[in-house]
C-alpha positions in Angstrom: 131.5 66.8 104.8 129.2 69.3 103.4 125.8 67.3 104.4 126.5 67.7 107.8 127.0 71.3 107.8 123.5 71.5 105.8 121.9 69.3 108.1 123.0 71.7 111.4 121.5 74.4 109.7 118.6 75.9 111.8 116.0 78.6 110.6 115.2 81.9 112.3 113.5 81.9 115.4 109.9 83.3 115.3 111.0 86.3 117.4 113.5 86.9 114.8 110.7 86.6 111.9 108.4 88.7 113.7 111.4 91.3 113.9 112.2 91.2 110.4 108.3 91.4 109.0 108.1 95.0 111.6 110.9 96.0 109.7 109.7 95.3 106.2 106.5 97.0 107.3 108.4 100.1 108.5 110.2 100.5 105.2 107.1 99.6 103.2 105.3 102.5 105.0 108.5 104.9 104.3 108.5 104.1 100.8 104.6 104.6 100.2 104.7 107.9 102.3 107.4 109.4 100.0 105.4 108.2 96.6 102.2 109.9 98.5 104.2 113.3 99.0 105.6 113.1 95.6 102.2 113.0 94.2 101.2 116.5 96.1 99.2 114.3 98.9 98.3 116.2 102.3 98.8 115.4 105.6 95.0 114.0 106.3 94.6 112.3 103.2 98.0 110.1 103.9 96.7 109.9 107.5 93.5 108.2 105.8 95.3 106.1 103.6 97.8 104.8 106.1 94.7 103.8 108.7 93.4 101.9 105.5 96.8 100.3 105.4 97.1 99.5 108.8 93.9 97.5 108.5 94.7 95.4 105.5 98.8 95.0 105.7 100.0 92.8 108.6 103.4 91.1 109.8 101.5 88.0 108.1 101.0 89.2 104.6 103.7 91.7 103.8 105.7 89.3 102.1 103.2 89.3 99.3 102.9 92.6 98.8 106.4 94.5 99.6 108.0 93.4 96.2 104.7 94.9 94.4 105.5 98.5 92.7 104.3 101.2 95.0 102.0 102.6 92.5 99.9 99.7 91.8 99.8 98.5 95.3 98.7 102.3 96.4 95.6 102.2 93.6 94.8 98.8 94.4 94.9 99.6 98.3 92.3 102.4 97.3 89.8 100.3 95.4 90.1 97.6 97.5 91.6 95.1 95.2 94.8 94.1 96.8 93.4 90.2 96.5 94.1 90.6 92.4 97.8 92.1 92.4 98.6 89.5 95.6 100.6 87.2 93.5 102.1 89.7 90.7 105.3 88.7 89.3 106.9 85.1 89.7 105.4 82.9 91.8 
């Protein structure tokens, strides 16, 4: 009985995964914005940071960076060392 229900499971569609990844990016941006505001960065500096962010973070790789501590993420993106913290924590 239980195996037939397990085999009939269908994964999320590509459209749903795309939507979920875009929501993750928006949530991540809000968390980073809160962090940058708490560090008293002015608007032009935050705007430059998010230009760099948009260059490096896409919907394909957001899941690698989403659960990282914001402080380490911000420092590594500024220093262009994202590949060094990509798999931080459990693998």
